[in-house]
Steps between C-alpha positions, in 0.01 A plus 500: 500500500840345425671839540342547843622155614847578367495830687397322821776244450756778460375666819517170685851437369600853608375422851689170502819681395446754777455221755813325376702821516807547714306678776294184554785251518648363820853368480628225725859390451509119492789510744272674753252213472771243574647723770173549690340167410176677412367686197301731728800578723715559192240739359469687829881515531527643150243770578650577841837552334328726245327710768794512740713635217262796481550582870817623666706204621392374836155656481180312562225505239142387520240338282161382609391148413251655259784687326706180477202317354448771238870512418600133498172311514567317826241467775566621855569140605754444220676832566518415873640154423752640250607770747545231767737311268702816433501589870621151594794550263559839667467676165226731622369630827137588554342732751148636545512878501241763426455619144231756426368443852456124455719217626681373191771241455830663409792322334874547525720325244838394640718547195818383674338176617354444154838547329666265747237223479443531126875492428531178702197359319643585157837355591338176618280488188802541274669205670194281445580249221148549358553877470505594131837645408605656171830431328639817658512351852879498529532862399291639786669345799709784640234644732285252692213745556482623140533157343159357595321824418671526160413138427137561592478805272674321214278194537189719503618673182570164336159372607333812358691461172395135476135584575505767230667263253811718488842343463729517803785741458801388701707797377249739656493296821881490516503878454243550778703287740826672407343844548359398839849437635 
């Protein structure tokens, strides 16, 4: 009997590992949450960037609300609200067009508008006195658009190292910054 329970536990653990696998993980950059002011809008933005990258630039793509719900777990109402936030920031355009004979909401990601708005956001964030800055701040100041993005990446790496109990490695960080210029 004990062997059967152990076998069931291994099967259950295998299923848990499969659920926790990379294919079942949604990634939302923290900066997107601050940028949009909404976890749902940040999640939708992240996925719209993902899907727009798989289409030729300037092409509309579509997803039904059911597909969004299956993909990111948001209800029709939450997707609509998140899309409204992104539309108000002029990051996306939406249009109802036919897909497979049915009227379906299509999305167009405005990459140029995103780069412009997000660069301004990152620059403003980096000037915020509460913004966490590493010791390498003074070595990244020759390009105002790269600086905030580099800081964000470095801070995320430092945060990950701290969460994993790994020591920070300023030599590696200095090298990354130097190589980025």
